[in-house]
Each structure stands twice: as C-alpha cells, then as structure tokens.
C-alpha positions in Angstrom: -38.8 -73.8 33.4 -40.6 -75.8 36.0 -39.8 -76.5 39.6 -38.1 -79.8 38.8 -35.6 -78.2 36.4 -34.9 -75.4 38.9 -34.4 -77.9 41.7 -32.0 -80.0 39.6 -30.0 -76.9 38.6 -29.6 -75.7 42.1 -28.7 -79.2 43.3 -26.0 -79.4 40.6 -24.6 -76.1 41.6 -24.5 -77.1 45.3 -22.8 -80.5 44.6 -20.4 -78.8 42.2 -19.4 -76.2 44.7 -19.0 -78.8 47.5 -16.8 -80.8 45.1 -14.7 -77.7 44.3 -14.1 -76.7 47.9 -14.3 -80.2 49.5 -11.4 -82.3 50.9 -11.2 -84.4 47.7 -10.1 -81.3 45.8 -7.0 -81.1 48.0 -5.9 -84.6 46.8 -6.8 -84.2 43.2 -4.9 -82.2 40.6 -5.8 -79.0 38.7 -7.8 -81.0 36.1 -10.5 -81.5 38.7 -10.7 -77.8 39.3 -11.0 -77.1 35.6 -13.7 -79.7 35.0 -15.7 -78.7 38.1 -15.4 -75.0 37.4 -16.5 -75.5 33.8 -19.5 -77.6 34.9 -20.5 -74.9 37.5 -20.3 -72.2 34.9 -22.4 -74.1 32.3 -25.0 -75.1 35.0 -25.2 -71.6 36.4 -25.5 -70.1 33.0 -28.2 -72.5 31.9 -30.1 -72.0 35.2 -30.0 -68.2 34.8 -31.1 -68.3 31.2 -33.9 -70.7 32.0 -35.2 -68.6 34.9 -34.9 -65.4 32.8 -36.9 -67.0 29.9 -39.5 -68.3 32.2 -40.2 -64.8 33.5 -40.5 -63.3 30.0 -44.0 -63.2 28.6 -44.4 -65.2 25.4 
C-alpha cells in the first residue's frame, strides 16, 4: 500500500464519519446511517488489511 492509497482511505473514513455525525444526518432517515456505516466498515477494514499486508515481508 502506498501513501496515496493510505491517504484516500483515511480521507474516506473522515468524510464518512463527518457524514454520519453531521447535521445532514439529523434530517435524513435511517437508510443514510446504514449506508454510511457500511461504507465506513468496509473502508476501515480495507485500510487495516492493506496496512497490515504492507508491513508483512513478502
């Protein structure tokens, strides 16, 4: 995993978290919480796996 992928992953996590706790979430329904939460889980999991694999010697 290179710096660009890590940066994009962290950016997606930050934007997703802000969407989940932001003022727009108060207006929207539970579907927004489900979609945003699922996106955050997948992005976080992919970022962790990518970082873990980049530290493992090949």
